[in-house]
N, C-alpha and C positions, 0 to 999 in steps of 0.2 A: 536752387540752393544746394550747395555742397557742404559737407561737414568734415572738418579736420580735428586733430587732437594736438594739444599743447602740453608741455610739461617743463617745470623747473628741475624735476627730480630732487625735491627737497628732502632734508633730513627727516627721518621718522624714528619710531621707537623700536627698531630692530637693526641687526647688523647690516653694514653697508653691502656686503656680498648678497645677503638675502634681498635687500632693497633692489639691487640691480637685477637679480634673477626674477623678482616679481614684475619689474617693469618690462623685461623682455617677454615674459609670458603675457602680460596685459596687452602689449602692442602687437604681439603675434596674433592674439585672438581678435583684436580690433581690425587687423589686416583682413582676416577672414570675414569679418562682419560688414565690410564694405565702406569703411571710412576713407575719405579721399586722400588725406595726408597726415603726416605727423611732423611737428616742429618742436625742437628742444632749445631752451634758453642757454645763455652763457653768462654766468656770474662767478665772482671769485671771492674767496675769504669770507664766505657767508653760508649759513646753514640753509639758505633758500635754494642753493644749487649744489648738490653733491656730485654732479657730473659736469665740472667746469670745462672739460674738453669735449665740445660737441662732436668733433670728428671721431673720437674714440667710441663714444656712445652710438653714433650713427653707423659706424662701421660694423659694430656688433649687430645692430638692428637690421642692417641691410641684408644680413645673411639669415635672419629669422623671419623675414617678410618677403612677399613676392609682388604685391600690387600697390600698396600705399606709396604715395610720394613721400620723400623724406628730406628734411633739411634743418639747418639751424635757424632760429629766430631770436637772436641772430648772432653771427660771428662778430665779435668786437674787433673791427679791423685796426683800431688804434693799437692793439696788443700783438699784432702779427707782423712777421716779415712778409711782404707781399709775394715774394718768390715762393716761400713755403706755402702760402695760402693758395696760390695757383696750383701747386702740386697736390695739395690735399683735396681741393675741389675736384680735380681730374680723377684722383684715385676713388673718391666716394661716388662719383658719377658712374664709374665702371663697376665698382663693387655692388652698386644698387641696380646695375643694368639700365642706366638712363633714367632713374627715378629721382634724381637729386634736385632740390629746390634751394637756391642760395640766398638766404636771408642775411643781410648785413646791417651793421649799425656802429655807432661811435662809442657806446657805453655811457649811460646817463648818470651812473653813480660816481660822484667825485671821489668817494672813499675808495672804491675798487680801482679806479684809474690811478689814484694817488699811490696805492700800494705797489703799482707797477711803474711808478715814477713817470706817469703821463700827466701833463698839465691839463686839467679838465677844461680850462678856459680856451685851450687851443685844440680841443678834441675834435670839433667839427671840421676844422681845416685839415687836421691830420687824417681824419677819416676820409674826407673827399679826395685827398691826394692818394691814399692807399687804394681807394675804390677805382680811381682812374688807372692806377698802375696795374691792378689785378686784371682789369679788362684788357689793357694793352698786352699783357703777357699771355692771356688765353686766346688771343686772336693772331698770334705770330709764332714762328718757330724760333725766333730770337727776341729776347726782351731788351729793348732800348727805351729807356724812360728817364726823363729828368723833371723832377718836381721840387717843390719847396722842402719836402721831407724825405723823399725817396728818389734814389738815382741808381739806374742799372745800365750797364753798357755791354753789349754783345754777349748776353747770358743765354746759353742754349736752353730752349724749352722742349724737354723730351716727353712730357706728359700733357695730353690734351683731353678735354672732356669728351664723353661719348656723344652728348647732345651738342648740336651745332647751332650757332657758333659757341654757345656756352649754356649752362643751366639758367633758367629764368631767375632774375634777381627780385628779392622781396625786401620790404622795409616795414618795420613796426614803429609807430610814433605816438607820442603822447603830447605833442605840441604842433602848432600850425606851421612853424618854420620847417620842421622835418617832413611834415605831411605835404607841404607845397613842393619841397625839393623832390620827394619821391614821385609826385605827379609829373613834375618837369622831366624826370628821367624815364618815365613810362614804366615804373616798377609796379609789382603787385603789392598790395597794402593791407595792413591790419592795424586797427586802433584798439586802445584799451581805456579803462576808466568808466565812470558812470555814463549812462546813455546820453544825456544832454552834453556832457563833456566830449564824449567820443564823436558826437554829431558834428561839432565844430571842426574837428580835425578831419573827418571824412569829407566834409564840404570843401575844406581847403585843398584836400587831395584831388577831389573830383574836378574842381575848377582848373587846377593846374594840368591835370590829365586831359581835360577837354581842349584846353588851349594847345597842348602838344599834339593832339590828334589821336590819342589812344596808346595802348600798351606797346612797349618795345617788342615783347614776345607774347602775342595774344594767346589765350587759352580758350579754345572753341567750346569747352564744356561749361564755361562761365558766361552768363549773360553779359554782353558788352565786350567780352574778350579779356577783361581785366578783373582780377580778384580784388574785391573790397570786403574785408572781413572785420570782425570784432572778437576779442577774447573774453570768454565768460567761464567762470567756475560753475560746473553743473553737477548736481547730485540728483539721481532719479531713484525712487523706491516705489513700492506698491501703494503707499499712502503718503500724503503730505507730512504727516506726523513722523513717520519712519524716516523720510528723507531729511527732515530737520534734525532728528536725533543723530543721524550720521554726520550731517554737515556741520553742526555747531562746534564740536571740539576740533574738527579738521580745519575749519575756517579760523578758529582762534590760534591754533598752532601755526598755520600758514601766515597769518598776519604778523605774528611774533617773529617769524623768520624773515619776512619782508622788511621788518623794521629793525632787525638785529644790529646792523651797522650804524643806523641812526642812534639807537640807544647807546651803543658802545662809544659813540662820539658826543654823547651828552645832549642829544636832541630828544626832548621828552614829549613834544607835541607830535602826535602820530596820526592826525586826521588828514594829513597830506603826505604823500611820498613822491619825491622827484617831480614835484609840481602837479601830481595827479591826486585830486581829492579822493578820499577813501573813508567809508564809514567804518566805525569801530566795532559794530555789532553785526551779527548775521542778519537780523531784521533790517538794519540800515543798508546792508550790502544787497539784500534782495530788493529793497525799495529803490535803490539807485540803479539797479540793473547789472551790477558786476557779478552777482550770484543768481543762478536760476536753480531753484530747489523745489522738489515736489514729486507728485505722481506724474505719470506720462501726460495726462490731460492738463495739469497745471503747467508743466514744462512746455508743452506745445503752445499754450496760450501766451506764455511769457516770450517765447521766441517769435511768435507772430507779431506781437506788439513791437519788439525791438527791430525786426525786419522792416515793419511799416514805418518806423521812425527814422531808421538809419539807412535804409535802402541797401541792405547787405545782400551779397550772393554767396557769402562764405561765413560759416559759424565756426570759430576756433574754440573747441570745447576742452576745458581743463577738468579731467574727470577722476584723477587720483592724486591726492595731495594731503599734507598734514598727517593727521592720525588715522586716515582711512585705511582699513585693512584691505588686503587684496580681494578677499571674498566680497566685501561690500562694493568695492570699485568695479569688480567684474559683473556683479549683479546690476549695478547702475548702468554700466556700459551696454549690457545685453538688453535691458529694458529700453534704453535709448535707441539702440540700433534696430530693434524689432517694433517698437510701439511709438517712437517719436520720429525717427528719420524718414519713414515712408510718408508721414503726414506733412512734414515740412519740405519735402523734396519739390513740391509744386510751387513753393513760394518764389 
């Protein structure tokens, strides 16, 4: 079992420059603490993500860290020129000295895609075309590609990734269509949502991956060579009561940010977001498995239960969010790295 970190870099109650400085400090210390990787989301026009350019944030972090793998989870390929994407991936792989992990996706929010004048109903086919185009460009010195949405002829490719043939591709999904597709491609995979909801998507991914014969770019440090992970908000403190005290307002603010665009567009039913069921209270979130909150012993037991149910070899921990102060987040991360990670490494 490996542990990575995830972040939306959501709005908080301090200046944006301070927020960025805090995040860089947090992940620099996490790098020293032995976390395997860090993954940053991409969202637009929403307080859930104040770092809507993953490449910019990762470029800064690449120079603050030396060991952690780094990558988006995920680049919304529907919003990029594939040519520019090829160049940014190559740059980041070199800036990080070969530590880049390339998560890709289509963008599940119809509101965000709509703001960019992208038709959500066509987003999956646009994404697939862009994905194939990016791969074609990274494997050649000249990009020649003709698809339904993207066409390039005799374009020189001057930047190539440090990793060969390219950084590993990742996919995060909350539905079985995307999970199956990711398995067919041999990508590394993360799920979200309640434990039983995530289980269905992981099973769809595993079935497709088995049929394919395994990961396209296996990772020897993961059992089976392919990453199978789940995203969980995690708060650790000396006692369960203290962890809940920290987590409750943080979870409330985070949920409000997640639902911000839905509220703006008149959707008042917030127990499901983008087809992912979501509890409205911290107690419900803990019960459904999307939040793991408590003392080190409590957190270890919860992780053991989820690993047993889902068959994970990667835990994607979301450890600074909402109203959490840097001090509380650092304390949580230090307790996790010293008192939780050694005990779950054997799983």
